[in-house]
C-alpha positions in Angstrom: -14.9 -61.6 -14.5 -16.6 -59.3 -16.8 -16.9 -55.2 -15.7 -19.8 -53.0 -17.1 -18.8 -50.6 -19.4 -19.4 -46.5 -18.5 -22.6 -46.0 -20.2 -24.3 -49.4 -19.7 -23.8 -47.9 -15.3 -24.8 -43.8 -16.4 -28.3 -45.6 -17.9 -28.8 -48.1 -14.8 -28.7 -45.0 -12.8 -31.1 -42.6 -14.9 -33.5 -45.6 -15.1 -33.0 -45.3 -19.1 -33.0 -48.8 -20.5 -29.5 -50.1 -22.4 -30.3 -53.7 -23.3 -32.9 -52.9 -26.6 -36.6 -52.1 -26.2 -37.9 -55.8 -24.8 -39.1 -55.7 -21.9 -38.0 -59.5 -20.9 -34.5 -58.7 -22.4 -34.0 -56.4 -20.0 -35.4 -57.3 -16.9 -33.0 -60.0 -17.8 -30.2 -57.4 -17.7 -31.4 -56.3 -14.2 -31.1 -59.3 -13.1 -28.4 -60.0 -14.6 -26.6 -56.4 -13.3 -27.9 -56.8 -9.6 -26.3 -60.3 -9.6 -23.4 -58.6 -10.8 -23.4 -56.1 -7.8 -24.4 -59.0 -5.4 -21.5 -61.3 -6.0 -19.1 -58.7 -4.3 -17.8 -56.4 -7.7 -15.5 -53.4 -6.0 -15.3 -51.7 -9.2 -18.6 -51.7 -11.0 -19.5 -50.3 -7.3 -17.3 -47.6 -7.0 -18.3 -46.6 -10.5 -21.9 -47.1 -10.0 -22.0 -44.7 -6.5 -19.9 -41.6 -8.4 -21.9 -42.3 -11.0 -25.1 -41.8 -8.6 -23.5 -38.9 -6.9 -23.5 -36.9 -9.9 -27.2 -38.0 -10.4 -28.1 -36.3 -6.9 -26.4 -33.5 -7.3 -27.8 -32.4 -11.1 -31.4 -33.4 -9.3 -30.1 -29.8 -7.6 -28.5 -28.4 -9.3 -31.3 -25.6 -9.3 -32.1 -24.9 -6.7 -28.2 -23.5 -6.2 -29.1 -20.7 -9.0 -30.1 -17.1 -7.7 -34.4 -16.8 -7.9 -35.6 -15.5 -11.5 -37.1 -12.4 -9.5 -33.5 -11.5 -7.8 -31.9 -12.0 -11.4 -34.5 -10.1 -13.5 -34.2 -7.0 -11.3 -29.6 -6.7 -10.6 -30.5 -6.9 -14.4 -32.1 -3.7 -14.5 -31.2 -2.4 -11.5 -27.2 -2.5 -14.1 -29.0 -1.6 -17.3 -30.0 1.9 -14.6 -26.3 2.2 -14.0 -25.4 2.0 -17.2 -28.0 4.8 -18.5 -26.6 7.6 -16.1 -23.1 7.5 -17.8 -22.5 11.3 -18.7 -21.8 10.1 -22.0 -24.8 7.7 -23.2 -27.4 9.2 -20.9 -28.9 13.2 -22.9 -29.9 15.6 -19.6 -33.4 16.6 -19.7 -34.2 20.1 -18.7 -37.3 21.8 -17.3 -39.8 24.1 -19.6 -42.9 23.1 -17.6 -43.2 23.2 -14.1 -46.7 24.1 -11.4 -44.5 24.1 -8.3 -43.4 27.6 -10.5 -46.6 29.5 -11.5 -48.0 31.0 -9.0 -51.5 29.6 -7.5 -54.5 31.3 -7.7 -55.8 33.0 -4.3 -59.0 31.1 -4.2 -57.6 27.5 -4.5 -54.3 28.5 -3.0 -56.3 27.5 1.0 -56.4 23.5 -0.8 -52.3 23.5 -3.2 -52.0 20.6 -1.0 -54.2 18.1 -3.0 -53.3 19.6 -6.1 -50.6 16.8 -8.2 -47.7 19.1 -9.4 -46.6 19.0 -14.1 -43.6 19.3 -15.0 -42.7 19.5 -18.7 -39.2 18.1 -20.1 -38.0 18.1 -23.3 -34.6 16.4 -24.8 -32.4 15.1 -28.1 -36.0 16.9 -30.2 -38.4 14.6 -27.1 -41.2 16.2 -24.5 -41.8 14.4 -21.0 -45.2 15.6 -19.4 -44.9 14.1 -16.4 -47.7 14.7 -13.7 -46.1 13.9 -9.6 -49.2 13.0 -7.4 -49.4 11.5 -4.0 -52.4 11.3 -1.3 -52.3 13.3 1.9 -51.3 10.3 4.8 -49.6 7.5 2.1 -46.3 6.7 1.5 -47.0 6.0 -2.3 -47.1 8.1 -4.4 -47.8 8.7 -8.8 -45.7 9.0 -11.5 -47.9 9.6 -15.0 -46.2 10.2 -18.1 -45.6 10.4 -21.1 -42.6 10.7 -24.0 -43.4 12.5 -27.2 -41.3 13.3 -30.7 -41.4 17.0 -32.3 -39.2 16.1 -34.8 -41.4 13.0 -35.7 -45.1 11.1 -35.8 -44.1 8.2 -36.7 -41.7 6.6 -34.5 -43.3 4.5 -32.0 -43.5 4.9 -28.5 -44.6 1.8 -27.1 -42.2 -0.3 -24.9 -40.1 2.3 -23.6 -38.7 1.0 -20.3 -38.9 3.5 -18.5 -37.2 3.3 -14.7 -37.6 5.1 -11.3 -34.5 5.4 -8.8 -32.5 6.9 -5.8 -29.2 9.1 -6.6 -27.3 5.4 -5.3 -29.3 4.0 -8.6 -30.9 1.1 -5.9 -34.4 0.5 -8.7 -37.3 2.5 -6.7 -40.2 1.4 -10.1 -39.9 -0.1 -13.5 -42.5 0.1 -16.2 -42.7 0.5 -20.6 -44.7 2.5 -22.2 -47.8 2.1 -23.9 -48.1 3.0 -28.0 -49.1 6.4 -27.4 -46.1 6.6 -24.9 -47.5 6.6 -21.7 -46.6 5.2 -18.3 -47.3 4.8 -14.9 -45.5 5.0 -11.5 -45.7 3.8 -7.7 -43.0 4.0 -6.1 -42.8 5.0 -2.5 -42.4 9.4 -2.1 -38.0 10.0 -1.4 -36.2 12.9 -2.0 -34.1 13.2 -5.2 -34.7 10.6 -8.2 -33.5 9.7 -11.3 -35.8 9.1 -14.3 -34.6 7.4 -16.9 -36.5 6.5 -20.2 -34.7 4.5 -22.9 -35.7 6.0 -26.4 -34.7 4.8 -29.6 -32.5 7.3 -30.0 -29.7 8.1 -26.0 -31.6 7.8 -23.1 -32.9 10.1 -21.2 -31.7 11.1 -17.4 -34.9 13.0 -15.3 -32.9 14.6 -12.5 -36.6 14.9 -9.6 -35.3 16.6 -6.5 -38.1 16.4 -4.2 -40.6 15.6 -6.0 -44.4 15.0 -4.1 -43.4 14.6 -0.2 -46.6 15.5 1.6 -44.7 17.9 4.2 -43.2 19.6 1.3 -47.4 19.9 -0.3 -47.9 21.2 3.1 -45.1 23.4 3.8 -44.9 24.9 0.4 -49.2 25.9 2.1 -48.1 27.1 5.1 -45.4 29.3 3.1 -48.2 30.9 0.4 -50.5 31.3 3.3 -48.7 33.2 5.7 -47.4 35.9 3.0 -51.0 37.3 2.5 -51.8 37.4 5.5 
């Protein structure tokens, strides 16, 4: 008894014609295959069963992979962890902080509603940040802009920006627009690290106690108590 080749059986499983373009030839060949299997050819039947199993595994292979959003978040977290190595990141220093400026007497009573503005400098770049959190909300907003003090011709658009905890857990990520501006929204908490991938080394900014409502209220209470 003749046996069919592996190619013919694979094409049969895939539903690909192996016997020319003529529909009559294909129907005749298909009838011959079915008759051959019905005759009890164990060798061809076993081979056909094997390739059917392979086809079934290939059909569901994509379902075993992780979701695309999980892969994307993992890549971002890995990139954020890499940027925190001292040899690769430039630590920014504070050049201005509104929390270090005395509040005017007439506005001390509304200090809790005032956003915090911080300006950092690192490796020729200026980073202007505004931290804000509305009353009775757990969501904080970080609005920033990157400036290059050494050149006005460099493009500051599409710079990756990530915000992580001190344990490298990613909270938010974005990219700068053509003016170097970016906006991040996250759950307010202590000790955060902001990373900006410039054209040189990445800039790392450590945000200690950024904008918790309890701290705004605490600063306000201490200021009012000192004026009494």
